[in-house]
VOMARDREN-439124 format. One record per atom (N, C-alpha, C, O): residue in three letters; x negated, y, z. Coordinates in steps of 0.05 Angstrom, whole numbers, padded with zeros to 5 digits, always signed. Layout:
<recs>
ALAXYZ;...
</recs>
This chain:
<recs>
MET-00536+00904-01405;MET-00531+00912-01382;MET-00529+00905-01351;MET-00542+00885-01349;VAL-00520+00911-01329;VAL-00536+00903-01309;VAL-00514+00885-01297;VAL-00492+00895-01299;ASP-00513+00868-01289;ASP-00488+00851-01267;ASP-00500+00849-01241;ASP-00518+00834-01236;SER-00492+00859-01230;SER-00511+00842-01199;SER-00531+00833-01198;SER-00552+00842-01206;LEU-00530+00824-01194;LEU-00559+00795-01195;LEU-00573+00808-01219;LEU-00593+00820-01213;ILE-00567+00807-01242;ILE-00579+00811-01268;ILE-00576+00832-01286;ILE-00557+00848-01289;GLU-00607+00830-01304;GLU-00605+00863-01325;GLU-00603+00843-01355;GLU-00626+00838-01361;TRP-00588+00834-01370;TRP-00581+00824-01393;TRP-00569+00844-01415;TRP-00558+00866-01410;HIS-00573+00833-01442;HIS-00570+00837-01458;HIS-00570+00814-01480;HIS-00586+00795-01480;VAL-00544+00820-01504;VAL-00555+00791-01520;VAL-00553+00807-01553;VAL-00553+00832-01555;VAL-00553+00792-01569;VAL-00560+00803-01585;VAL-00553+00783-01615;VAL-00566+00762-01619;GLN-00531+00793-01634;GLN-00513+00766-01649;GLN-00523+00774-01681;GLN-00533+00793-01691;LEU-00514+00749-01690;LEU-00511+00758-01724;LEU-00495+00733-01729;LEU-00497+00711-01718;THR-00475+00743-01753;THR-00458+00719-01770;THR-00471+00723-01791;THR-00484+00742-01800;LEU-00463+00700-01798;LEU-00479+00686-01822;LEU-00468+00709-01855;LEU-00445+00718-01858;LYS-00485+00713-01870;LYS-00472+00727-01889;LYS-00454+00707-01901;LYS-00456+00683-01903;GLY-00425+00732-01911;GLY-00407+00712-01919;GLY-00375+00703-01908;GLY-00354+00696-01918;GLN-00387+00706-01874;GLN-00358+00704-01851;GLN-00357+00723-01840;GLN-00371+00741-01831;GLU-00331+00716-01842;GLU-00311+00736-01818;GLU-00327+00732-01777;GLU-00331+00749-01759;LYS-00330+00716-01778;LYS-00323+00707-01745;LYS-00352+00686-01743;LYS-00355+00668-01759;SER-00371+00692-01724;SER-00385+00679-01712;SER-00386+00657-01705;SER-00362+00652-01704;GLY-00397+00637-01699;GLY-00381+00614-01677;GLY-00402+00610-01663;GLY-00411+00587-01665;ASP-00416+00625-01649;ASP-00447+00640-01635;ASP-00432+00656-01613;ASP-00431+00680-01617;HIS-00416+00644-01585;HIS-00408+00665-01560;HIS-00424+00656-01534;HIS-00434+00635-01526;CYS-00421+00678-01527;CYS-00435+00681-01502;CYS-00410+00692-01478;CYS-00390+00705-01484;LEU-00417+00682-01453;LEU-00405+00691-01419;LEU-00437+00696-01415;LEU-00459+00689-01424;VAL-00423+00719-01388;VAL-00438+00727-01359;VAL-00419+00740-01343;VAL-00403+00759-01346;LYS-00425+00724-01326;LYS-00399+00722-01306;LYS-00409+00725-01276;LYS-00415+00706-01261;PRO-00411+00746-01271;PRO-00425+00749-01235;PRO-00395+00754-01215;PRO-00375+00769-01215;PHE-00404+00739-01203;PHE-00377+00733-01173;PHE-00402+00720-01143;PHE-00419+00703-01138;GLU-00387+00745-01131;GLU-00397+00742-01105;GLU-00434+00745-01112;GLU-00445+00762-01126;THR-00445+00724-01097;THR-00479+00721-01096;THR-00488+00708-01116;THR-00511+00702-01113;SER-00476+00698-01143;SER-00479+00689-01173;SER-00471+00697-01181;SER-00454+00714-01176;VAL-00484+00685-01212;VAL-00482+00696-01243;VAL-00478+00669-01257;VAL-00498+00653-01259;LEU-00453+00662-01268;LEU-00460+00646-01297;LEU-00469+00659-01316;LEU-00462+00682-01318;VAL-00485+00649-01333;VAL-00497+00652-01361;VAL-00495+00639-01375;VAL-00508+00619-01369;ALA-00481+00637-01401;ALA-00475+00605-01422;ALA-00475+00617-01447;ALA-00469+00641-01450;VAL-00484+00599-01469;VAL-00484+00608-01493;VAL-00475+00582-01497;VAL-00480+00562-01483;VAL-00456+00584-01524;VAL-00443+00561-01542;VAL-00448+00572-01565;VAL-00448+00596-01571;ASP-00452+00546-01580;ASP-00452+00548-01614;ASP-00429+00526-01614;ASP-00429+00503-01604;GLY-00413+00537-01629;GLY-00393+00515-01651;GLY-00401+00510-01673;GLY-00413+00525-01689;LEU-00393+00479-01673;LEU-00411+00467-01695;LEU-00402+00478-01724;LEU-00378+00482-01729;GLY-00423+00483-01745;GLY-00421+00486-01766;GLY-00411+00525-01765;GLY-00415+00537-01744;HIS-00400+00537-01784;HIS-00394+00568-01778;HIS-00369+00575-01796;HIS-00359+00561-01813;GLY-00360+00608-01788;GLY-00333+00614-01797;GLY-00310+00606-01772;GLY-00316+00607-01748;GLU-00285+00599-01783;GLU-00261+00602-01768;GLU-00265+00581-01747;GLU-00257+00587-01724;GLU-00273+00561-01750;GLU-00267+00520-01737;GLU-00287+00529-01717;GLU-00278+00526-01694;ALA-00312+00540-01719;ALA-00336+00544-01700;ALA-00331+00556-01683;ALA-00333+00545-01661;ALA-00319+00592-01687;ALA-00298+00604-01678;ALA-00282+00598-01649;ALA-00286+00605-01626;ALA-00267+00585-01661;ALA-00239+00578-01647;ALA-00251+00555-01628;ALA-00238+00554-01607;ALA-00276+00533-01631;ALA-00282+00519-01604;ALA-00305+00526-01596;ALA-00318+00509-01584;ALA-00317+00551-01600;ALA-00328+00566-01582;ALA-00313+00579-01565;ALA-00316+00578-01541;LYS-00293+00592-01579;LYS-00276+00610-01561;LYS-00257+00594-01530;LYS-00252+00605-01509;ILE-00250+00567-01537;ILE-00240+00550-01523;ILE-00270+00534-01499;ILE-00270+00518-01480;ALA-00285+00545-01510;ALA-00310+00542-01488;ALA-00316+00557-01458;ALA-00322+00554-01434;VAL-00310+00574-01477;VAL-00327+00614-01465;VAL-00289+00606-01449;VAL-00288+00606-01424;ASP-00274+00602-01457;ASP-00250+00612-01435;ASP-00248+00592-01411;ASP-00238+00597-01389;VAL-00260+00564-01419;VAL-00258+00543-01386;VAL-00278+00554-01373;VAL-00280+00554-01348;LEU-00300+00566-01394;LEU-00324+00579-01369;LEU-00322+00595-01353;LEU-00339+00601-01336;GLU-00290+00607-01357;GLU-00294+00642-01345;GLU-00270+00630-01329;GLU-00262+00644-01310;ALA-00257+00606-01333;ALA-00234+00601-01313;ALA-00240+00587-01297;ALA-00224+00581-01278;ASN-00268+00575-01298;ASN-00273+00557-01280;ASN-00310+00562-01269;ASN-00331+00550-01270;ALA-00300+00586-01260;ALA-00334+00597-01265;ALA-00347+00588-01231;ALA-00372+00585-01231;ARG-00337+00586-01213;ARG-00341+00572-01200;ARG-00347+00547-01190;ARG-00355+00539-01168;ASP-00341+00536-01213;ASP-00345+00505-01211;ASP-00378+00496-01213;ASP-00394+00509-01227;ASP-00385+00472-01195;ASP-00404+00467-01212;ASP-00419+00466-01243;ASP-00407+00473-01263;VAL-00447+00456-01243;VAL-00453+00470-01265;VAL-00436+00432-01284;VAL-00428+00432-01307;ILE-00435+00423-01276;ILE-00437+00383-01288;ILE-00407+00390-01293;ILE-00400+00389-01317;ALA-00390+00397-01276;ALA-00362+00396-01274;ALA-00346+00421-01302;ALA-00324+00420-01313;LEU-00370+00444-01306;LEU-00369+00459-01329;LEU-00364+00447-01345;LEU-00342+00450-01354;PHE-00381+00427-01356;PHE-00385+00415-01383;PHE-00366+00396-01383;PHE-00354+00393-01404;LYS-00358+00378-01362;LYS-00339+00362-01368;LYS-00315+00380-01373;LYS-00307+00376-01396;ARG-00301+00398-01361;ARG-00278+00410-01367;ARG-00282+00427-01390;ARG-00262+00440-01397;SER-00300+00429-01402;SER-00308+00441-01428;SER-00297+00413-01448;SER-00276+00412-01462;HIS-00313+00396-01445;HIS-00304+00373-01463;HIS-00293+00353-01466;HIS-00296+00333-01479;GLU-00270+00365-01445;GLU-00239+00355-01454;GLU-00225+00380-01472;GLU-00215+00379-01495;ALA-00230+00402-01454;ALA-00211+00419-01467;ALA-00222+00423-01495;ALA-00209+00442-01504;LEU-00239+00415-01512;LEU-00241+00414-01535;LEU-00247+00383-01554;LEU-00262+00378-01573;ARG-00230+00368-01541;ARG-00235+00341-01555;ARG-00203+00347-01586;ARG-00179+00351-01580;GLY-00211+00345-01605;GLY-00193+00344-01630;GLY-00205+00374-01641;GLY-00194+00385-01660;SER-00229+00388-01626;SER-00237+00411-01650;SER-00258+00410-01660;SER-00270+00390-01651;ARG-00272+00425-01679;ARG-00300+00414-01692;ARG-00319+00407-01669;ARG-00338+00391-01673;GLY-00313+00420-01640;GLY-00329+00407-01618;GLY-00360+00441-01611;GLY-00357+00463-01622;VAL-00377+00437-01596;VAL-00393+00454-01591;VAL-00416+00442-01583;VAL-00416+00418-01581;VAL-00447+00459-01575;VAL-00468+00456-01564;VAL-00467+00471-01544;VAL-00449+00488-01548;MET-00481+00474-01518;MET-00476+00489-01513;MET-00497+00488-01480;MET-00497+00469-01465;SER-00512+00513-01477;SER-00528+00512-01446;SER-00516+00524-01427;SER-00493+00533-01429;VAL-00525+00526-01412;VAL-00508+00543-01386;VAL-00532+00540-01366;VAL-00547+00521-01365;ALA-00533+00569-01345;ALA-00540+00571-01314;ALA-00534+00581-01304;ALA-00528+00604-01313;LEU-00528+00572-01271;LEU-00522+00580-01251;LEU-00539+00597-01238;LEU-00552+00580-01226;LEU-00550+00620-01230;LEU-00561+00635-01220;LEU-00552+00639-01189;LEU-00530+00649-01185;ASN-00569+00632-01165;ASN-00550+00632-01145;ASN-00579+00648-01125;ASN-00601+00641-01119;GLY-00559+00676-01121;GLY-00576+00696-01106;GLY-00581+00692-01085;GLY-00603+00697-01076;LEU-00556+00677-01069;LEU-00567+00671-01032;LEU-00582+00657-01033;LEU-00600+00663-01017;GLU-00591+00625-01053;GLU-00610+00613-01042;GLU-00633+00615-01064;GLU-00648+00595-01066;GLY-00639+00640-01087;GLY-00660+00642-01103;GLY-00662+00611-01114;GLY-00680+00595-01109;THR-00644+00606-01126;THR-00636+00581-01143;THR-00621+00591-01175;THR-00606+00610-01181;MET-00635+00568-01192;MET-00619+00566-01222;MET-00619+00539-01229;MET-00638+00526-01237;THR-00601+00533-01226;THR-00582+00504-01241;THR-00574+00514-01271;THR-00564+00536-01278;TRP-00584+00489-01288;TRP-00581+00502-01314;TRP-00579+00474-01319;TRP-00586+00455-01304;MET-00568+00472-01344;MET-00560+00449-01364;MET-00563+00453-01396;MET-00566+00476-01405;GLY-00563+00431-01414;GLY-00556+00430-01431;GLY-00555+00412-01453;GLY-00575+00400-01463;VAL-00526+00408-01462;VAL-00526+00397-01493;VAL-00518+00400-01517;VAL-00495+00407-01526;GLY-00542+00393-01531;GLY-00541+00401-01565;GLY-00568+00411-01559;GLY-00585+00406-01542;ASN-00566+00436-01588;ASN-00595+00458-01590;ASN-00588+00478-01585;ASN-00588+00492-01605;VAL-00578+00492-01563;VAL-00586+00519-01557;VAL-00607+00521-01529;VAL-00602+00514-01506;GLU-00625+00531-01537;GLU-00643+00526-01525;GLU-00644+00548-01507;GLU-00634+00571-01507;GLY-00666+00529-01481;GLY-00666+00547-01458;GLY-00689+00559-01445;GLY-00704+00540-01440;LEU-00699+00579-01437;LEU-00726+00585-01434;LEU-00729+00599-01403;LEU-00711+00615-01400;LEU-00741+00598-01388;LEU-00756+00620-01366;LEU-00775+00621-01362;LEU-00788+00600-01358;ALA-00789+00651-01360;ALA-00815+00667-01366;ALA-00810+00673-01331;ALA-00788+00679-01320;ARG-00836+00670-01318;ARG-00831+00683-01295;ARG-00851+00709-01292;ARG-00868+00715-01308;ALA-00844+00726-01265;ALA-00849+00748-01271;ALA-00880+00750-01266;ALA-00896+00764-01278;ASN-00884+00732-01246;ASN-00906+00721-01220;ASN-00929+00712-01233;ASN-00929+00688-01230;PRO-00952+00720-01248;PRO-00975+00707-01268;PRO-00992+00684-01249;PRO-01007+00666-01258;ASP-00986+00688-01221;ASP-00993+00659-01205;ASP-00983+00642-01196;ASP-00995+00625-01183;ILE-00949+00642-01203;ILE-00934+00607-01221;ILE-00942+00594-01243;ILE-00948+00605-01264;LYS-00944+00564-01236;LYS-00947+00563-01258;LYS-00936+00541-01259;LYS-00936+00530-01236;PRO-00921+00523-01283;PRO-00925+00538-01307;PRO-00913+00562-01309;PRO-00894+00567-01294;GLN-00923+00585-01332;GLN-00913+00607-01337;GLN-00876+00614-01350;GLN-00859+00631-01347;LYS-00879+00590-01365;LYS-00862+00584-01374;LYS-00843+00556-01381;LYS-00850+00542-01400;GLU-00822+00550-01367;GLU-00804+00530-01372;GLU-00787+00525-01385;GLU-00765+00537-01387;SER-00794+00506-01397;SER-00764+00502-01419;SER-00739+00481-01411;SER-00743+00460-01400;LEU-00717+00489-01418;LEU-00691+00481-01409;LEU-00691+00443-01424;LEU-00693+00437-01448;LEU-00690+00429-01407;LEU-00691+00402-01422;LEU-00658+00395-01438;LEU-00639+00403-01424;ILE-00650+00384-01459;ILE-00638+00396-01473;ILE-00616+00366-01476;ILE-00621+00353-01497;ARG-00602+00358-01465;ARG-00590+00331-01479;ARG-00575+00331-01499;ARG-00560+00350-01503;ALA-00575+00313-01512;ALA-00562+00296-01537;ALA-00537+00298-01534;ALA-00527+00294-01512;GLY-00520+00306-01562;GLY-00486+00296-01564;GLY-00478+00331-01562;GLY-00493+00350-01558;VAL-00448+00328-01568;VAL-00433+00352-01584;VAL-00406+00354-01551;VAL-00397+00334-01540;LEU-00403+00369-01548;LEU-00383+00372-01523;LEU-00355+00369-01542;LEU-00353+00383-01562;GLY-00337+00354-01535;GLY-00318+00350-01549;GLY-00316+00322-01570;GLY-00293+00314-01577;GLY-00340+00308-01579;GLY-00355+00286-01590;GLY-00368+00271-01578;GLY-00366+00268-01554;PRO-00386+00257-01593;PRO-00408+00235-01567;PRO-00429+00255-01556;PRO-00446+00271-01566;LEU-00420+00247-01528;LEU-00428+00267-01502;LEU-00454+00247-01489;LEU-00442+00226-01482;ALA-00478+00245-01485;ALA-00499+00234-01467;ALA-00482+00243-01437;ALA-00463+00258-01432;ILE-00505+00219-01415;ILE-00503+00230-01388;ILE-00513+00258-01386;ILE-00532+00268-01398;LEU-00496+00270-01365;LEU-00492+00298-01367;LEU-00515+00298-01334;LEU-00512+00287-01312;ASP-00535+00315-01342;ASP-00555+00319-01316;ASP-00566+00348-01313;ASP-00574+00362-01331;ALA-00564+00353-01285;ALA-00573+00387-01286;ALA-00593+00394-01271;ALA-00597+00384-01249;SER-00605+00409-01282;SER-00637+00411-01267;SER-00625+00440-01238;SER-00608+00457-01238;ILE-00641+00433-01223;ILE-00646+00460-01212;ILE-00680+00470-01200;ILE-00698+00457-01189;ILE-00675+00497-01208;ILE-00712+00505-01205;ILE-00709+00532-01181;ILE-00686+00537-01173;PRO-00725+00543-01173;PRO-00731+00559-01162;PRO-00732+00583-01182;PRO-00743+00582-01204;ILE-00715+00615-01167;ILE-00723+00629-01184;ILE-00735+00660-01172;ILE-00723+00659-01151;MET-00744+00676-01171;MET-00753+00704-01160;MET-00755+00724-01179;MET-00769+00722-01200;PRO-00740+00746-01170;PRO-00732+00766-01171;PRO-00754+00780-01200;PRO-00777+00781-01192;GLY-00752+00786-01221;GLY-00770+00796-01248;GLY-00769+00771-01268;GLY-00777+00772-01292;ASP-00754+00747-01254;ASP-00760+00721-01273;ASP-00747+00729-01303;ASP-00747+00753-01305;THR-00738+00717-01325;THR-00737+00725-01348;THR-00715+00691-01365;THR-00725+00672-01378;LEU-00689+00697-01359;LEU-00679+00669-01373;LEU-00669+00682-01410;LEU-00656+00702-01416;VAL-00683+00662-01428;VAL-00669+00667-01454;VAL-00654+00640-01459;VAL-00660+00618-01449;PHE-00636+00645-01474;PHE-00614+00630-01484;PHE-00625+00639-01512;PHE-00632+00662-01517;ALA-00626+00616-01532;ALA-00624+00621-01560;ALA-00616+00595-01576;ALA-00629+00574-01577;THR-00586+00603-01593;THR-00575+00589-01614;THR-00596+00567-01641;THR-00619+00570-01647;ASP-00583+00554-01648;ASP-00610+00543-01667;ASP-00607+00565-01697;ASP-00621+00559-01717;GLY-00590+00587-01698;GLY-00601+00606-01720;GLY-00618+00616-01714;GLY-00621+00632-01732;ILE-00638+00620-01695;ILE-00670+00624-01682;ILE-00691+00596-01685;ILE-00694+00574-01675;ARG-00704+00615-01707;ARG-00727+00588-01714;ARG-00753+00581-01682;ARG-00759+00601-01669;SER-00763+00558-01675;SER-00777+00557-01650;SER-00791+00565-01650;SER-00802+00561-01672;GLY-00813+00586-01629;GLY-00831+00594-01611;GLY-00832+00626-01615;GLY-00849+00644-01619;PHE-00801+00621-01612;PHE-00789+00647-01603;PHE-00805+00656-01570;PHE-00812+00679-01565;ASP-00806+00645-01560;ASP-00827+00644-01530;ASP-00850+00657-01534;ASP-00864+00659-01514;GLU-00860+00670-01560;GLU-00883+00686-01560;GLU-00873+00711-01553;GLU-00886+00722-01535;GLU-00854+00724-01563;GLU-00839+00754-01553;GLU-00832+00757-01523;GLU-00828+00780-01517;ILE-00831+00737-01503;ILE-00828+00740-01478;ILE-00842+00757-01467;ILE-00867+00755-01469;ASN-00835+00772-01458;ASN-00855+00781-01438;ASN-00837+00798-01406;ASN-00817+00812-01405;SER-00854+00791-01387;SER-00822+00802-01365;SER-00830+00828-01355;SER-00820+00842-01338;HIS-00850+00830-01372;HIS-00858+00870-01365;HIS-00839+00888-01383;HIS-00842+00912-01382;ASP-00819+00876-01403;ASP-00809+00888-01425;ASP-00777+00888-01421;ASP-00769+00866-01414;PRO-00760+00906-01423;PRO-00731+00910-01415;PRO-00724+00881-01436;PRO-00738+00874-01455;PRO-00699+00867-01427;PRO-00685+00850-01442;PRO-00675+00856-01470;PRO-00680+00845-01491;LYS-00659+00878-01464;LYS-00661+00898-01496;LYS-00673+00889-01524;LYS-00665+00881-01546;GLU-00708+00899-01505;GLU-00727+00905-01537;GLU-00734+00869-01529;GLU-00741+00857-01549;ILE-00733+00858-01513;ILE-00737+00822-01525;ILE-00722+00816-01534;ILE-00731+00795-01543;ALA-00695+00817-01541;ALA-00665+00797-01557;ALA-00679+00815-01569;ALA-00702+00809-01569;GLY-00674+00839-01583;GLY-00685+00854-01610;GLY-00711+00832-01625;GLY-00708+00817-01645;ASN-00729+00835-01610;ASN-00756+00830-01615;ASN-00746+00798-01629;ASN-00749+00790-01652;ILE-00737+00784-01608;ILE-00734+00754-01617;ILE-00717+00746-01646;ILE-00726+00730-01662;MET-00688+00764-01651;MET-00672+00766-01671;MET-00688+00779-01701;MET-00689+00769-01723;SER-00696+00798-01694;SER-00710+00811-01721;SER-00737+00792-01732;SER-00747+00793-01754;LYS-00746+00774-01709;LYS-00776+00768-01722;LYS-00765+00734-01730;LYS-00769+00722-01751;TYR-00752+00724-01711;TYR-00731+00687-01712;TYR-00714+00687-01721;TYR-00704+00665-01721;SER-00700+00706-01733;SER-00674+00690-01749;SER-00676+00678-01773;SER-00689+00686-01792;LYS-00656+00650-01772;LYS-00661+00638-01794;LYS-00626+00654-01819;LYS-00603+00651-01811;ASP-00629+00664-01838;ASP-00612+00660-01864;ASP-00587+00639-01872;ASP-00568+00638-01888;SER-00596+00627-01857;SER-00578+00607-01856;SER-00547+00593-01840;SER-00532+00576-01849;ASP-00545+00611-01811;ASP-00535+00612-01798;ASP-00526+00631-01776;ASP-00541+00647-01765;ASP-00496+00625-01770;ASP-00498+00649-01744;ASP-00535+00642-01724;ASP-00550+00623-01723;ALA-00534+00672-01709;ALA-00561+00668-01694;ALA-00546+00674-01666;ALA-00522+00678-01668;LEU-00556+00674-01643;LEU-00554+00684-01616;LEU-00575+00686-01597;LEU-00589+00667-01590;VAL-00577+00703-01590;VAL-00597+00714-01569;VAL-00589+00730-01538;VAL-00585+00754-01536;LEU-00589+00714-01519;LEU-00580+00722-01503;LEU-00611+00727-01478;LEU-00628+00710-01473;VAL-00609+00755-01467;VAL-00635+00755-01448;VAL-00632+00760-01422;VAL-00625+00784-01420;ALA-00635+00752-01406;ALA-00619+00760-01366;ALA-00645+00762-01351;ALA-00660+00743-01357;ARG-00654+00779-01334;ARG-00670+00787-01316;ARG-00659+00785-01284;ARG-00643+00801-01275;TYR-00670+00762-01268;TYR-00652+00766-01246;TYR-00675+00782-01231;TYR-00700+00780-01231;GLY-00652+00805-01217;GLY-00665+00817-01203;GLY-00659+00816-01172;GLY-00660+00836-01158;GLY-00652+00786-01161;GLY-00648+00790-01128;GLY-00631+00791-01123;GLY-00616+00793-01142;ILE-00612+00791-01090;ILE-00594+00804-01088;ILE-00611+00829-01073;ILE-00599+00850-01067;
</recs>
């Protein structure tokens, strides 16, 4: 799909025997920015899906807030639920920056389109904790982004090492499909979201 600043694709698998996935995502464009988020409700099944939906609803309703405020709002809304882990990126086309943050184990990776930029791949620094439960100090990072750069978020139903499948010349749909087919586990829900930044 194409949403103003980005071209994106998501692929997900529900754990065998479960009707609902605890892995959810949100892509929310507005003005010259777009909010991208992947949420993983703890465990799997109905309760995990319900917790993930709470977080996604909070993000969608407050998408114009700064990233740390989004995490705080989600944390408060999730008290009493199973809780979630989550990674979020706010891509600002006007400034050419991405503000991203993660709590828990939703991996984030940015692959550069320009081969002269080092490092070619940057990993999201993930904070310990659970939204709705014990939480570490929240700290977001801001990095420059350029047209063609590719953002990947993957839940823990995807094995590590998937960065080998990220090529900025391949379309997001192909990248997401390759990661899912080669790195998904049989023991959990899995979700991969790939977003390519196009600039304004």
